[in-house]
C-alpha positions as CSV (number, residue, x, y, z in Angstrom):
1,E,1.4,15.2,-16.5
2,L,3.8,17.5,-14.5
3,Y,5.3,19.2,-18.1
4,E,1.4,19.3,-19.5
5,A,0.3,21.1,-16.5
6,A,3.3,23.2,-16.6
7,S,2.7,24.3,-20.3
8,L,-1.3,24.7,-19.6
9,D,-0.4,27.1,-17.0
10,G,1.8,29.2,-19.2
11,A,5.5,28.0,-18.1
12,G,7.9,28.3,-20.9
13,P,10.9,26.2,-21.2
14,W,13.3,27.6,-18.8
15,R,10.5,28.0,-16.5
16,T,9.2,24.4,-16.7
17,F,13.0,23.2,-16.4
18,R,13.5,25.2,-13.2
19,S,10.2,24.4,-11.7
20,V,9.3,21.0,-12.7
21,T,12.8,18.9,-14.1
22,L,15.1,20.3,-11.6
23,P,13.4,19.4,-8.3
24,M,12.7,16.2,-10.1
25,L,16.5,15.4,-10.8
26,R,17.4,17.2,-7.3
27,P,17.7,13.7,-5.8
28,V,19.8,12.0,-8.5
29,I,22.4,15.5,-8.5
30,T,23.0,15.3,-4.8
31,V,23.6,11.3,-4.9
32,V,26.0,12.0,-7.9
33,L,27.8,14.9,-5.9
34,V,28.2,12.8,-2.8
35,L,29.9,9.9,-4.7
36,G,31.9,12.4,-6.7
37,F,33.1,13.6,-3.5
38,M,33.7,10.6,-1.7
39,S,35.8,9.1,-4.5
40,T,37.4,11.9,-4.4
41,V,38.4,11.6,-0.9
42,K,39.1,8.0,-1.1
43,I,41.3,7.8,-3.9
44,L,45.0,8.2,-2.5
45,D,46.0,4.8,-3.2
46,L,45.5,5.0,-6.8
47,I,47.2,8.8,-7.2
48,L,50.0,7.7,-5.3
49,A,50.6,4.4,-7.4
50,L,49.9,5.9,-11.1
51,T,51.4,9.2,-10.8
52,D,52.4,10.5,-7.4
53,G,50.6,13.7,-7.5
54,G,50.7,13.9,-11.5
55,P,53.1,16.2,-13.5
56,A,52.9,19.5,-12.5
57,D,50.2,18.5,-9.6
58,A,47.5,18.2,-11.7
59,T,46.1,15.1,-9.7
60,Q,46.7,16.5,-6.4
61,T,43.9,15.8,-3.8
62,L,44.0,16.8,-0.1
63,G,44.5,13.1,0.9
64,T,48.0,13.3,-1.3
65,V,48.6,16.7,0.3
66,T,48.2,15.0,4.0
67,Y,50.2,11.8,2.8
68,Q,53.4,14.3,1.1
69,L,53.3,16.4,4.2
70,S,53.0,13.8,6.9
71,F,55.5,11.2,5.4
72,L,57.5,12.5,2.7
73,N,58.1,15.7,4.5
74,L,58.2,14.4,8.0
75,D,55.6,17.3,8.8
76,F,53.1,15.4,11.0
77,G,51.5,18.8,12.4
78,Q,50.9,20.2,8.9
79,G,50.0,17.1,7.9
80,A,47.3,16.8,10.5
81,V,46.1,20.2,9.9
82,V,45.4,19.0,6.1
83,G,43.7,16.1,7.3
84,N,41.6,17.8,9.9
85,V,40.6,20.6,7.0
86,L,39.4,17.5,4.7
87,I,37.2,16.2,8.0
88,L,35.7,19.2,8.3
89,V,35.1,19.9,4.6
90,S,33.4,16.4,4.4
91,A,31.8,17.2,7.6
92,V,29.9,20.4,5.9
93,F,29.5,18.6,3.0
94,A,27.5,15.8,4.5
95,V,25.3,18.7,6.5
96,L,24.4,20.5,3.3
97,Y,23.4,17.2,1.6
98,L,21.3,16.4,4.6
99,R,19.7,19.6,4.7
100,A,19.0,19.5,0.9
101,N,17.2,16.0,1.3
102,R,15.5,16.8,4.3
103,S,11.8,16.2,3.2
104,D,13.0,12.8,1.4
105,F,14.0,11.5,4.8
106,A,10.8,12.8,7.1
107,P,8.4,10.6,8.8
108,G,5.4,8.8,7.0
109,K,7.5,9.0,3.5
């Protein structure tokens, strides 16, 4: 119905995608982004077990950098700084996610 209404209103393919398809996909896109970010943050054990950072640091994440600074280089201050940056990035991402889906959490829905 929405696509038919958009075509009756004279919307082209790009305008239909931008005004109809993308808003309907927004909840799915945000959930996929959040789950992808969370898996990247918590994948430390697999990276350390399988590649230990990989060839030429191909699988380095903030978690592996924190681990290497704190426990391999024994530089706990730098490791704590990177860990705090990871927490800040996660918090900013969570706030952006909640703002993007603010209408989904409105009372009465």
